C-alpha positions in Angstrom: 93.0 52.9 -54.5 95.3 49.8 -53.2 98.0 52.0 -52.8 95.9 54.7 -50.7 94.8 52.0 -48.6 98.2 50.7 -48.0 99.0 53.9 -47.0 96.3 55.0 -44.8 96.7 50.9 -43.0 100.3 51.7 -42.7 100.4 55.1 -41.1 97.8 53.2 -38.6 99.6 50.7 -37.7 103.2 53.2 -37.3 100.8 55.4 -35.0 99.5 52.9 -33.3 103.0 51.3 -32.4 104.6 55.4 -31.6 101.5 55.1 -29.0 103.1 51.7 -27.8 106.4 52.5 -27.4 105.6 56.0 -25.4 103.6 53.9 -22.9 105.3 52.9 -19.5 105.6 49.1 -19.4 104.5 47.1 -15.8 108.5 47.2 -15.0 108.7 50.7 -15.5 105.6 51.7 -13.4 107.1 52.4 -9.6 103.2 51.8 -8.2 102.4 48.3 -10.0 106.1 47.5 -8.8 105.6 48.4 -5.6 102.2 47.3 -5.0 103.0 43.7 -6.7 105.5 43.5 -3.9 104.0 44.4 -0.8 101.5 41.7 -2.2 104.2 39.1 -3.0 105.3 39.6 0.6 102.1 38.9 2.3 101.6 36.1 0.4 105.0 34.7 1.2 104.1 35.6 4.9 100.4 33.9 4.7 101.7 30.2 3.1 105.1 30.5 5.6 107.9 31.0 2.7 110.7 32.1 4.9 112.9 32.1 2.3 112.4 35.3 1.0 110.4 37.1 3.3 113.3 40.0 3.8 113.3 40.5 0.6 111.1 43.7 0.7 113.5 45.7 2.9 116.4 47.1 2.4 119.6 46.2 4.3 119.9 49.8 5.9 116.4 49.6 7.2 115.1 51.4 10.1 111.9 51.3 11.2 109.5 52.5 14.5 106.6 50.8 15.6 104.6 52.6 18.5 105.7 51.1 21.6 109.1 49.7 20.6 112.5 51.3 20.4 113.7 51.8 16.7 114.2 48.7 15.0 116.9 47.8 11.6 116.8 44.9 9.4 118.5 42.6 11.4 115.6 43.2 14.0 113.0 42.6 11.7 114.4 39.4 10.0 114.6 38.2 13.2 111.2 38.3 14.6 109.7 37.4 11.0 111.5 34.4 10.9 110.1 33.6 15.1 106.7 34.4 13.6 106.4 32.6 10.7 108.1 29.4 12.8 105.6 29.7 15.5 103.8 26.5 16.1 101.9 28.1 19.5 99.6 30.9 16.9 99.5 31.6 13.3 99.8 35.2 11.7 97.8 36.3 8.6 97.7 40.0 7.0 95.8 41.3 4.8 96.3 44.4 3.2 94.7 47.4 2.1 96.7 50.3 0.1 96.0 54.4 0.4 98.0 55.7 -1.9 101.2 55.3 -3.4 103.2 58.4 -4.5 106.9 57.6 -6.6 108.8 60.2 -7.4 112.7 59.5 -9.1 114.2 56.6 -6.7 111.5 57.6 -3.5 108.3 56.1 -3.3 105.8 56.6 -0.1 103.3 54.4 0.6 100.0 54.8 2.9 98.5 51.6 3.7 97.1 49.7 7.0 97.5 45.8 7.2 95.7 43.7 8.8 96.6 41.3 11.2 94.7 38.2 12.3 96.8 36.0 15.4 95.2 32.8 15.9 96.0 30.3 18.8 95.6 26.6 18.9 92.6 26.9 20.5 91.1 28.8 17.1 90.6 32.2 19.4 91.3 35.2 17.3 92.4 38.7 17.4 92.4 41.5 14.8 93.6 44.3 14.4 94.5 47.1 11.7 98.5 48.4 11.4 97.6 52.0 9.4 101.4 52.9 8.6 103.6 54.7 5.7 106.2 52.6 3.7 109.3 54.4 2.4 110.7 52.7 -0.6 114.1 53.5 -2.6 114.5 52.2 -6.2 117.9 49.1 -5.8 120.6 49.5 -8.3 118.2 46.4 -10.4 115.4 48.5 -10.7 113.5 46.5 -7.8 112.0 48.8 -5.3 112.8 47.9 -0.9 111.5 49.6 1.7 114.4 52.0 3.6 112.4 53.4 6.2 108.7 52.4 7.8 106.3 53.7 10.3 103.4 51.7 11.5 100.9 51.7 14.8 97.5 49.8 15.8 94.9 51.2 14.9 92.4 52.6 18.5 88.8 51.4 17.5 
């Protein structure tokens, strides 16, 4: 009887270990990694932590924002650093992810950034910026934005 329980218990443990081994970890789940990276970027931006503000973007970045000519990594990083050091106004972002689709080393994210600009007088202006981000898996396993398109929502 004891032997039958031991065999049954051992089999249950073995089956549980096999089931867990077959599940991807959070680090293997592109959607989770990308969602975490976007949230971390939002938190760094809102806290004005400039040290890591460009790490979400690949150096070969190209992007389009309605009304502007095509931009690149250097132009984006300069713009972000200016925004973070602007003493006349404060920028704040919230994020709404609509979906993340990953396939191989590429992923596409449909999202909306909700930007709030507050000037020194307390005047606030809020706007939605829907967009589409294209991420590529990097050699270290992380994901970075290589392309994006964004535009202001028309109320």
